[in-house]
C-alpha positions in Angstrom: 87.5 86.4 184.9 90.5 87.8 183.1 93.8 86.2 183.9 96.5 88.2 185.7 98.7 90.2 183.4 101.3 88.1 181.6 104.5 89.2 179.9 104.0 89.3 176.2 105.2 86.2 174.3 108.4 86.5 172.3 106.8 86.9 168.8 108.7 85.6 165.8 110.8 88.3 164.1 112.7 85.9 161.8 112.0 85.8 158.1 111.1 82.3 157.1 113.9 80.4 155.4 113.4 79.8 151.7 111.9 76.4 151.0 109.9 76.2 154.2 106.2 75.8 154.7 106.1 79.1 156.6 107.6 80.9 153.6 104.5 79.8 151.7 101.8 80.7 154.2 103.4 83.8 155.7 101.6 86.8 154.4 103.4 89.4 152.3 107.0 90.6 152.7 109.1 87.9 154.4 110.9 90.7 156.4 107.7 92.4 157.6 105.8 91.7 160.8 103.0 93.1 162.8 102.7 91.9 166.4 99.7 92.1 168.6 99.8 95.2 170.9 99.7 94.8 174.6 96.0 95.9 174.6 95.1 93.3 172.0 97.0 90.6 173.8 95.3 91.3 177.1 91.9 91.2 175.2 92.8 87.8 173.7 93.7 86.3 177.0 90.5 87.6 178.7 88.1 86.8 175.9 89.4 83.3 175.2 90.2 82.4 178.8 93.6 81.1 178.0 96.1 80.2 180.8 99.6 81.6 181.0 101.0 78.2 179.9 99.3 78.5 176.5 101.7 81.2 175.5 104.9 79.6 176.8 105.8 77.9 173.6 104.4 78.2 170.0 103.4 75.1 168.1 103.3 74.2 164.4 105.3 77.2 163.2 106.0 75.7 159.8 109.7 76.1 159.8 110.3 72.6 158.2 111.5 72.4 154.7 108.9 71.3 152.1 109.6 67.7 151.2 106.7 65.8 149.7 107.7 62.2 148.9 104.1 61.2 148.9 103.2 63.8 146.3 105.5 63.2 143.3 104.7 64.8 139.9 102.6 62.4 137.9 103.0 64.3 134.6 104.5 62.0 131.9 108.0 63.1 130.9 107.0 63.5 127.3 104.5 66.2 128.3 107.0 67.9 130.5 109.4 68.0 127.6 106.7 69.3 125.2 105.8 72.2 127.5 109.5 72.9 128.2 110.0 73.3 124.4 107.2 75.9 124.4 108.4 78.1 127.3 112.0 77.2 127.8 113.7 75.1 130.5 114.2 78.0 132.8 110.4 78.6 132.9 109.3 75.2 134.3 109.7 73.6 137.7 109.1 70.2 139.1 110.4 71.0 142.6 108.2 70.0 145.6 108.4 73.5 147.0 107.4 75.3 143.8 104.6 72.9 143.1 103.1 73.4 146.6 103.8 77.2 146.6 101.9 77.8 143.4 99.1 75.5 144.4 98.3 77.4 147.6 96.4 80.6 148.5 95.7 82.2 151.9 92.5 80.5 153.0 92.7 79.9 156.7 92.1 76.2 156.1 95.1 76.0 153.8 97.3 77.7 156.4 96.1 75.3 159.1 96.8 72.3 156.8 100.4 73.5 156.1 101.0 74.1 159.8 99.8 70.5 160.5 101.5 68.9 157.5 98.1 67.9 155.9 98.9 68.4 152.3 96.3 67.8 149.6 96.5 68.0 145.8 99.3 69.9 144.3 100.4 70.8 140.8 102.4 68.4 138.7 104.3 71.1 136.9 104.7 74.8 137.3 105.0 76.9 134.2 105.9 80.6 133.8 104.6 81.8 130.4 106.6 84.6 128.8 103.8 86.1 126.7 100.4 85.4 125.1 101.9 83.1 122.5 103.2 80.8 125.2 99.8 80.7 126.9 98.1 80.0 123.6 100.5 77.1 122.8 100.3 75.6 126.3 96.5 75.7 126.3 96.4 74.1 122.8 98.7 71.3 123.9 96.9 70.6 127.1 93.6 70.6 125.4 94.8 68.1 122.9 96.1 65.9 125.7 93.4 66.6 128.3 95.8 67.9 130.9 94.2 70.2 133.5 95.4 73.8 133.7 95.2 76.1 136.8 96.2 79.7 136.9 98.2 81.6 139.6 98.1 85.3 139.6 99.4 86.9 142.8 98.4 84.0 145.0 96.1 85.9 147.4 93.0 83.6 146.9 91.1 82.8 150.1 88.6 80.3 148.8 90.8 77.4 147.4 90.8 79.1 144.0 94.3 77.9 143.3 94.1 74.3 144.4 94.7 71.9 141.5 92.2 69.3 142.6 92.8 67.2 139.4 96.5 67.7 139.2 98.1 68.9 135.9 99.9 72.2 135.4 99.8 75.6 137.0 100.5 78.7 134.9 102.1 81.5 136.9 101.1 84.8 135.2 103.0 87.3 137.4 106.5 86.2 136.5 106.8 87.6 133.0 103.3 88.9 131.9 103.4 92.0 134.1 103.8 95.1 131.9 101.9 98.1 130.8 101.0 97.7 127.1 99.5 101.2 126.5 98.3 104.2 128.4 95.7 106.1 126.3 95.3 109.5 127.9 92.7 110.6 125.3 90.4 107.6 126.1 91.6 107.7 129.8 92.3 103.9 129.7 95.3 101.7 130.4 95.9 98.3 128.8 98.1 95.9 130.9 99.1 92.3 130.9 97.0 90.3 133.4 99.9 89.3 135.6 100.8 92.9 136.6 100.8 93.3 140.4 98.8 96.0 142.0 101.7 98.2 143.4 103.5 98.1 140.0 100.4 99.1 138.2 99.6 101.9 140.6 103.1 103.2 140.5 103.2 103.3 136.7 99.9 105.3 136.7 101.0 107.6 139.6 104.1 108.4 137.5 102.5 108.5 134.1 103.8 112.0 133.2 107.4 110.8 133.6 106.9 107.3 132.2 104.5 107.9 129.4 104.6 111.6 128.7 101.0 112.3 129.8 99.7 115.6 130.9 98.4 114.2 134.2 99.2 111.4 136.7 96.6 108.7 137.3 95.5 106.0 139.7 93.8 102.6 139.3 91.1 103.1 141.8 91.2 99.5 143.0 92.7 98.9 146.4 91.7 95.6 148.1 93.5 94.6 151.3 95.4 92.1 149.1 96.5 95.0 146.8 100.2 94.5 147.3 100.0 90.8 146.5 97.3 90.5 143.8 97.3 91.0 140.0 95.1 93.1 137.7 93.8 90.0 136.0 93.1 88.4 139.3 91.0 91.4 140.3 88.8 90.9 137.2 88.4 87.2 137.1 87.4 87.0 140.8 85.1 90.2 140.7 87.1 91.9 143.4 86.1 95.1 145.2 88.7 97.6 146.6 88.4 99.5 149.8 87.5 102.6 147.8 85.0 100.9 145.5 82.0 103.1 146.6 83.6 105.9 144.5 85.7 104.2 141.8 83.5 101.1 141.4 84.6 97.5 141.8 86.7 95.4 139.4 83.6 94.6 137.3 83.0 98.4 136.7 86.6 99.3 136.1 87.5 96.8 133.3 86.4 97.7 129.8 87.9 95.0 127.6 89.8 91.8 127.9 91.8 89.2 125.9 91.2 85.6 126.9 92.8 82.4 125.6 90.3 79.5 125.7 90.5 75.9 124.5 88.2 76.8 121.6 90.1 80.0 120.6 91.0 83.5 121.6 88.5 86.2 122.5 89.4 89.9 122.4 86.5 92.1 123.4 86.0 95.7 122.4 86.8 98.6 124.8 83.5 100.4 124.1 81.9 101.7 127.3 78.4 100.7 126.0 77.1 98.8 123.0 73.7 97.5 122.0 75.0 94.3 120.5 73.4 91.7 122.6 74.6 90.2 125.9 78.2 91.1 126.5 80.7 88.3 126.3 83.1 90.6 128.2 80.7 90.5 131.2 80.5 86.7 131.0 84.2 86.4 131.3 84.4 88.7 134.3 84.3 86.6 137.4 84.8 83.3 135.6 87.7 82.3 137.9 89.7 80.5 135.3 86.9 78.1 134.4 86.4 79.3 130.8 89.9 80.4 129.8 92.9 82.5 130.8 92.9 86.2 131.0 96.1 87.5 129.4 95.3 91.2 128.9 92.9 93.8 130.3 92.0 97.4 129.4 90.8 99.4 132.4 89.4 102.8 133.2 91.9 105.0 135.0 91.4 108.0 137.3 93.2 111.3 138.1 95.6 110.9 140.9 94.6 113.7 143.3 95.6 112.8 146.9 95.8 116.5 147.7 92.0 116.6 147.6 91.4 113.9 150.1 89.0 114.8 153.0 89.4 112.3 155.8 86.8 112.2 158.6 85.8 110.0 161.4 82.5 109.8 163.4 81.2 107.9 166.3 77.5 106.8 166.4 75.7 105.6 169.5 74.6 102.4 167.8 75.4 100.4 164.6 71.8 100.9 163.6 72.2 104.7 163.6 75.4 104.4 161.7 73.8 102.3 159.0 70.8 104.7 158.8 73.3 107.5 158.1 75.2 105.4 155.5 71.9 104.5 153.7 71.0 108.2 153.5 74.5 109.1 152.2 74.3 106.3 149.6 70.9 107.4 148.4 71.6 111.1 148.6 72.7 111.6 144.9 75.4 114.1 145.8 78.2 111.6 145.1 79.9 108.8 147.0 83.1 109.1 149.1 86.0 106.8 148.4 86.2 105.1 151.8 83.1 104.5 153.8 83.4 101.9 156.6 81.0 101.4 159.5 81.8 99.0 162.3 79.4 97.3 164.6 79.8 97.5 168.4 82.2 94.6 168.8 84.5 95.7 165.9 84.4 99.3 167.1 85.8 98.1 170.5 88.6 96.3 168.6 89.2 99.3 166.3 89.7 101.7 169.2 92.4 99.4 170.5 94.1 98.8 167.1 94.1 102.5 166.2 95.4 103.6 169.6 92.4 105.7 170.5 91.4 103.9 173.6 92.9 105.5 176.7 93.6 108.8 174.8 91.8 112.2 175.2 89.7 111.2 172.2 88.7 107.9 173.8 87.9 109.7 177.1 85.7 112.2 175.2 83.8 109.4 173.5 83.0 107.9 176.8 82.1 111.2 178.5 79.6 112.1 175.7 77.6 108.8 176.3 78.8 106.6 173.4 78.7 103.3 175.3 81.3 100.6 174.9 79.8 97.5 173.1 77.1 99.6 171.5 78.8 102.5 169.7 79.7 102.4 166.0 82.8 103.8 164.4 82.4 105.4 160.9 85.5 106.1 158.8 85.1 108.2 155.7 87.3 109.7 153.0 86.0 111.9 150.2 88.1 112.2 147.1 88.1 113.3 143.5 87.9 116.8 142.1 88.5 119.4 144.9 85.0 120.9 144.8 83.3 117.5 144.4 85.2 116.1 147.4 84.4 119.0 149.6 80.7 118.9 148.7 80.5 115.2 149.5 82.2 115.8 152.8 79.9 118.7 153.6 76.8 116.5 153.0 78.2 113.7 155.0 78.9 115.9 158.0 75.3 117.2 157.8 73.8 113.7 157.7 76.0 112.3 160.5 75.1 115.2 162.8 71.4 114.6 162.1 71.9 111.0 163.2 73.6 111.9 166.5 77.2 111.3 165.5 80.3 112.7 167.3 83.0 114.1 164.9 86.4 112.5 165.6 88.5 114.5 163.1 90.5 112.6 160.4 92.7 110.9 162.9 91.0 107.4 163.0 90.9 106.9 159.3 94.6 108.0 159.0 95.4 105.3 161.5 93.3 102.8 159.6 94.9 103.8 156.3 98.4 103.4 157.7 97.7 99.8 158.8 95.1 98.6 156.2 97.6 96.5 154.2 99.5 95.4 157.3 96.7 93.9 159.4 97.0 90.4 157.8 100.5 90.1 159.2 98.9 89.5 162.6 97.8 86.1 161.5 101.2 84.5 161.7 101.7 85.5 165.4 98.2 84.4 166.3 98.4 81.2 164.4 101.6 80.2 166.2 99.4 79.8 169.3 96.3 78.3 167.7 94.4 81.5 167.4 92.3 82.0 164.3 91.2 85.3 162.8 89.2 84.7 159.6 86.9 86.6 157.3 83.7 86.2 155.2 81.7 88.7 153.3 78.3 88.9 151.7 76.1 91.3 149.8 72.8 92.4 151.4 70.0 94.8 150.8 69.3 97.6 153.2 66.0 96.1 154.2 67.7 92.8 155.2 71.0 94.0 156.6 70.1 94.0 160.3 68.4 90.6 160.1 71.4 89.0 158.5 73.8 90.8 160.8 71.9 89.5 163.8 71.7 85.9 162.5 75.4 85.7 161.7 76.3 87.1 165.2 74.0 84.6 166.8 75.6 81.7 165.0 79.2 82.8 165.6 78.6 83.8 169.3 77.0 80.5 170.2 80.5 79.1 170.2 82.1 80.0 173.5 85.0 82.4 173.6 84.6 83.6 170.1 84.6 87.2 168.9 82.3 88.3 166.0 83.2 91.6 164.4 81.4 93.1 161.4 81.5 96.2 159.2 79.9 97.5 156.0 82.5 98.9 153.6 81.1 98.9 150.1 78.0 100.9 149.4 75.3 101.2 146.8 72.0 103.0 146.7 70.2 99.6 147.0 72.3 98.0 149.7 75.8 97.3 151.1 78.0 94.4 152.2 78.7 92.8 155.5 82.3 91.8 156.2 82.4 89.4 159.0 85.5 88.7 161.1 85.5 85.9 163.6 88.4 85.5 166.1 88.8 82.5 168.4 91.1 79.8 169.7 90.7 76.7 167.5 93.4 74.3 166.6 91.5 71.4 165.1 90.9 71.4 161.3 87.7 69.5 161.5 86.2 71.8 164.0 87.1 74.8 161.8 85.5 73.2 158.7 82.3 72.5 160.6 82.2 76.1 161.9 82.9 77.6 158.5 80.2 75.4 156.9 77.7 76.8 159.4 78.6 80.4 158.4 77.8 79.7 154.7 74.6 78.0 155.6 73.5 80.9 157.8 74.3 83.4 155.0 72.2 81.4 152.4 69.3 80.8 154.8 69.0 84.5 155.6 69.2 86.1 152.2 72.8 87.1 151.8 74.9 86.5 148.7 77.6 83.8 148.9 80.3 86.4 148.2 80.6 90.1 147.8 84.2 90.3 146.7 86.2 87.2 147.6 84.9 85.1 144.7 83.6 81.6 145.0 86.5 79.1 144.4 86.0 75.6 145.5 85.2 76.6 149.1 81.8 78.1 148.5 80.9 76.1 145.3 78.7 73.5 147.1 76.1 76.3 147.8 76.0 77.8 144.3 73.0 75.9 143.1 71.0 76.6 146.2 72.0 80.3 146.0 71.5 80.8 142.2 68.9 78.2 141.4 69.4 75.2 139.1 68.4 77.0 135.9 70.8 79.9 136.4 73.7 77.6 137.4 72.9 75.5 134.3 73.6 78.6 132.1 77.1 78.8 133.6 77.7 75.1 133.1 76.6 75.5 129.4 79.1 78.3 128.9 81.7 76.0 130.5 80.9 73.3 128.0 81.3 75.8 125.1 84.5 77.4 126.1 86.1 74.3 127.6 84.7 71.1 126.0 87.4 68.8 127.5 87.0 70.3 131.0 90.7 71.2 131.4 90.3 74.8 132.7 90.5 74.8 136.5 88.5 71.6 136.9 87.5 70.0 140.2 84.6 72.0 141.5 85.6 75.7 140.9 82.4 77.7 141.1 80.4 74.5 140.9 80.4 74.7 137.0 82.1 71.4 136.2 79.8 69.5 133.9 81.8 66.3 133.5 81.6 63.7 136.3 84.5 61.6 135.1 87.8 61.7 137.1 90.5 63.4 135.1 93.0 61.4 137.2 92.2 58.4 134.9 93.5 60.2 131.8 96.6 58.8 130.1 98.7 62.0 130.7 99.4 60.6 134.2 102.0 57.9 134.9 101.7 55.2 137.6 104.7 56.3 139.7 104.2 53.3 142.1 105.3 50.9 139.3 108.5 52.8 138.6 
């Protein structure tokens, strides 16, 4: 039974003080917040059966200053001085705060650890290279002295991709290496430094006529939810997929050429769209997650910036199954893909109608009156884009297919509401986390023929835990299949319970024919399942490549992607000092 109506908690509206744990785990702009609506708060209380007293006072808010006396830097002073001589004194840091900040991503477990004060391995030295020569010199020095290197792009990793398990140094790419090198309008490509943040890259392309003297303005085509706080290089090395990837392609498709600095030398691949010169090293480096070397420069395809041609549409299907059937027909229709295509299952649709402000309006009433039942209905958001005639033709075909599958047309209102909030939804996590509420995500690739089986098995696993919501949508589409993006929402304040629950999700995905990741990458979080998923022979290929590019195992060692080939503990190397004897 739902609790009686409670006055909303006083959500935090204070930007975290510099130097605090919260300033590290708070998402995005320190001054920006997104608080749960009254509808969402009422849903939380009823679904999780939480008493009024639970919301009287937040806990573990993370406002303490970062002080880590038990985690001193273990890098010998002579190595600190050598690296300082390469990049300059102003481009290194030994402070506790910087070492933790640049060792942390946004995995829910990392956030829970910082809230509870459970700090694990952190970097021994933070380094901000100014250019490729700095990166090259640092890699050479660290390789000679067997000092581990980790790479920080924008910091939005959700799979422990940044955690320096073996200590050593962290290279921060976004501080200086964040500029456009060349925009080639004839080839329709743009070459940028790997540390350029998404908004800066998109802004440069959107204003190309003014900045570069081009005839047209352009866009990058890659818009993940982390867009505002991720780098171009990070997109490539983690095989990201933006929310408009069905039209533009994912990061793997967008990048043409790269420059990598590895312990055995530099690699600069050609920008040819196609060559018959054997397996492509460029493709090997995509998705390597810092285990083979450091991406310093990328050349990407770019696209015309034509927002005036967008055709936004929303539909409601009676069931998720009917929505997926329409999506498959659209994806296999050979008339072109829309940019955004997002289909929610029944539970996520219920949440979406609340978040987008549709429930309780004339549109929500109409949906009910026409027999689209709560808990079963499926919300479909779509946006066609590209050349004007192309976008209109795609939209026309989608309308026809959706009508055939019994969908109700909702105008473009729902997707405009989604688009307005798509980069702001992660801000909810701070408010929720203050009261022990967890909202976390996982994603997987799946074939059309296996989609409903995998969806059912994941829901069964998640829903067996009492008072837990399980929301899913498909948002990246191919003629052969799609992805499932799973969101679970619950009250859980014990780290060990979370770890067990998360482990069960990965085991369910592997056991039921999904991929370990569709676009979040592998990191250290999913690495234990890599051999089971790929098979020993295939994983051995990746390990062999690791041995070639990184013979001393200094590049992101400690379990990243499961490709470490050396069992010895790098903590025993002489680059460390025994601080306890000092």
